[in-house]
N, C-alpha and C positions, 0 to 999 in steps of 0.2 A: 486565320483569316485568306479567302481564298486569293490566288492571283487573279490582278486584274491589271496586268501590263498590256499596252496599248504602244503606237508609233513608236515602237523601238528605231533609233538610226540604225541604217545601215553600217557596216563595220566601214566602209567608204571614206563614210559622212562622220567617221566619228573620229574627234581625238582621242577619248580616253576607253577604254572597253574593259569593264571586269565581269570574269565569268567564273562564277562558282565557288567566290572568294571566301575564304574562313578564317577568322580570324583568333585566335585563343590567346587569353591575358591572364598569367596563372591557370588557375583551375576552372577560369572563366570561358565560357565557349560566348564568345562577342557575336561576331560577323558567322552567320551559319548558310553561307551560300548565296553571297550576293551577286547578282547579276542585272547591272545596266551600263549603258553608254552614254558618253558627255560628246554631245553633236560639236562638229567645229564651228568655233563663231557662237557669239552670244552667250548669255546665262543661263546656266541650268541650277535649278534649286533642287536643295534636297531637305525634304521636309519630313517629319514625324513625332510622336511623342517623347518627351523626354527618355531617357535611357532604350530608344530603339536600336542605336549603332551609330547615330551621325557622326561622331564625331572620331571614334575609332574608324570607320569608313574611311574619312579623311587622313586621319594618321597614317593609314594603311598604306594608302597609294603614295604618301610621300617618304615610305619608307620607315618611317620612325617607330613602327610595330610590323613586324614579322607574319603575312599571311601564313596559314598554317596548311592551306590546300588553295589550288585553283590558281587563274592568272591575270593578271593586270597587263595591260597595252597602251602605249603611249606614241601617238604616231606611227602607229604598226609593229614597234618592237614590243617586245617584253622586256618589261620594266620590273615582275615580279619581286627579285631576288638583288635592285640595284640599293646601294647607299642612299641618306639622306640628299650628301654633296654631288655625288651621280645626276641624281636628279635637278638637282637646283643648275649643274651645269648644262643639262638639256631645256632648261627652260622652264623650270617648275617651280612657283612660289608660295609658299603657306603661310597665312595667315592666323592663328590660333587665338581660341576665346581669351584668353590670356594675352594676347597683345604680344607677345615675345621680344619688349621693347629692352634695351639698355638703361635703368633708370636713369645710372649714376652718368651716362653720358650726354652731352648735348643734342639737342635733334639733328644738327650737322653730323654730328661723330656716327649718329644712327645711321645717317643716309648713308655717309661714306663707307661703312663698314657692310654696308646690303648690298653695295655698287661690287661685283667681281671683278669688272671690267676696269675698275679705276673709275676716278669721280667724273660723273655726269655731267655733262655739258651744259651750258646754257639754256640752249632752245629746251633738254628736257627737263631741268630744273625750272623755268619759264611755266612750261606744261604744269609741271605738280602743282605749281604755285598758284596756279589758275584755278587746279582744283579744290585745293587746300590753302586758301589766305592763310590761315594761321600758322603753318609749318614757316610761312617767312618772316612774318613777327616775330615767330620766337625761335629763329635758327638757330640764334648761340644760346637759347637758355636749356638750362637741362629738362630733360626728357620728365624725371619723377614729378616736377613742378608744373604737368601741364593736367590740365581737366583731365578727366575720363574721356570725353570724345576727342578731345584733342592728342593722348593717347591712341586712339583706337584710328585716329586719322594718322600719326605718324605710323602704324604698325602696315600700316595699308601702302603709303609713299615709299616703306622700307620693300615693300613688295613690287613697288612699278618703277624704281628707282632706273632701272633699264628695263626694256621691252623684254615680256616671258609671252611663251604662249599658253600656260595655264595658270591660275591663279587659283589654290584653294582658301576659303576662307570660312571662318567658323565663326558662323552670331556676332556679322560685323556689327548690327545695331542694341545687342543687348543691352541694355541699362541706359541706353542715351536719351536725351531730351529731344523732344519732338522737332524744335530748329537744328539740331546736330543731324536726325535721322534724314530730313529732308536735304540737309548737304549730302549728306552721305549718299542720297538717292542720287542727286543729279551728278555728282563724282563719280557712281555707275556707270550711269546712263552715259557720259563722254567714254569710260571705258569701254565699254559695248561700240563705240565706234571703231576703237581699233582692232588689232588683230588679236588682241587677247581674248583668249576665251576662260571662261568662271564657272566654276564650280563653287556654290556658296550653301553653305548651312544658315538655315531661319527661322524664328518662329515669329516675328512681327509681317501680318500679314500684307497689311500697305504695301511695307517694303519690297516682299514676296513677288503682291501683284503689281505693283509699280514696275519689276526689273525683271521677272522670271521670264525666260522664251519657252523653257521649255520644263518638266519637274518629275522628279523622282522621290516614291515616298517609303520610309523604312518603318517595318514593323518586327520586333525581337527579330532584329540582325537580320532579315531578307527585307528586299526590295517588293512592295505587294502592288506598286502600280507606277508606272511610267508615262508620261505623254507631253500635253501640250499644259503651260501654266495658265492660259488664258481658259483652257476647258473645263480644268478642276476649280478654277477662281468663279464659273459658272455655276458649278453643280454642288450647290449645300450638301443636298443627300449625298452626295462620293466624297465631299470634304467629311461629314458626320461616321460614315462607314471608315472611313482611313485613318482617320485623327480623334476621333471621338466628340469631337465638336465641331462647328462649323468654323471654316478659317477666319471669320469677322470676329470671334473672340480671343483669337489670338493677337489680336492689337495691345 
């Protein structure tokens, strides 16, 4: 597939920059020279067909899998070889597709474990409860007893329990009911009003179109397009060429 990248953010405007990133997992060569930048502020969508390498890309950024070649820069600093705890200390959080919560602990205990700087203050908690009221309702309940949507809410709450510079989120709307997705969209809109930058892998077009400021599309372990989300949303021919079908059919 031809490279149709455009409107790439200049390094000075970018919080995160990947250059020529390759990742091998065992014998498999998953990322094959990934190049893209995440502009500072707002929300960048990472789209692509199943198996394109999107999750591997997030996990490589977060240091869970090691890049075999290339470089990753965050806030102008090379983080390619940093360990995951080092990235967390620099203000990067990750919400995996499997949510990563502790099912045997309460909502409160999950939140406290995620707060590296100590228990969150009441102002922060009130803000979080405003985004996700269910977390206040089930504060002392066991996380494993939450519904799927509530578990996803908890996973995101853990990521924002204290201010983060960058949050990586893998398919936050997957498997959720429409009403829960609508709640999630409103919560992400509120997050976009903060100083947090978001990089989100998503398959639901309504979610992507409602929230995305910028977009990068992956195919076969490479970035094949980057630009404005609204431009991609308006161009069904480009959607079909990049993703195999129009984004409307991904809802």
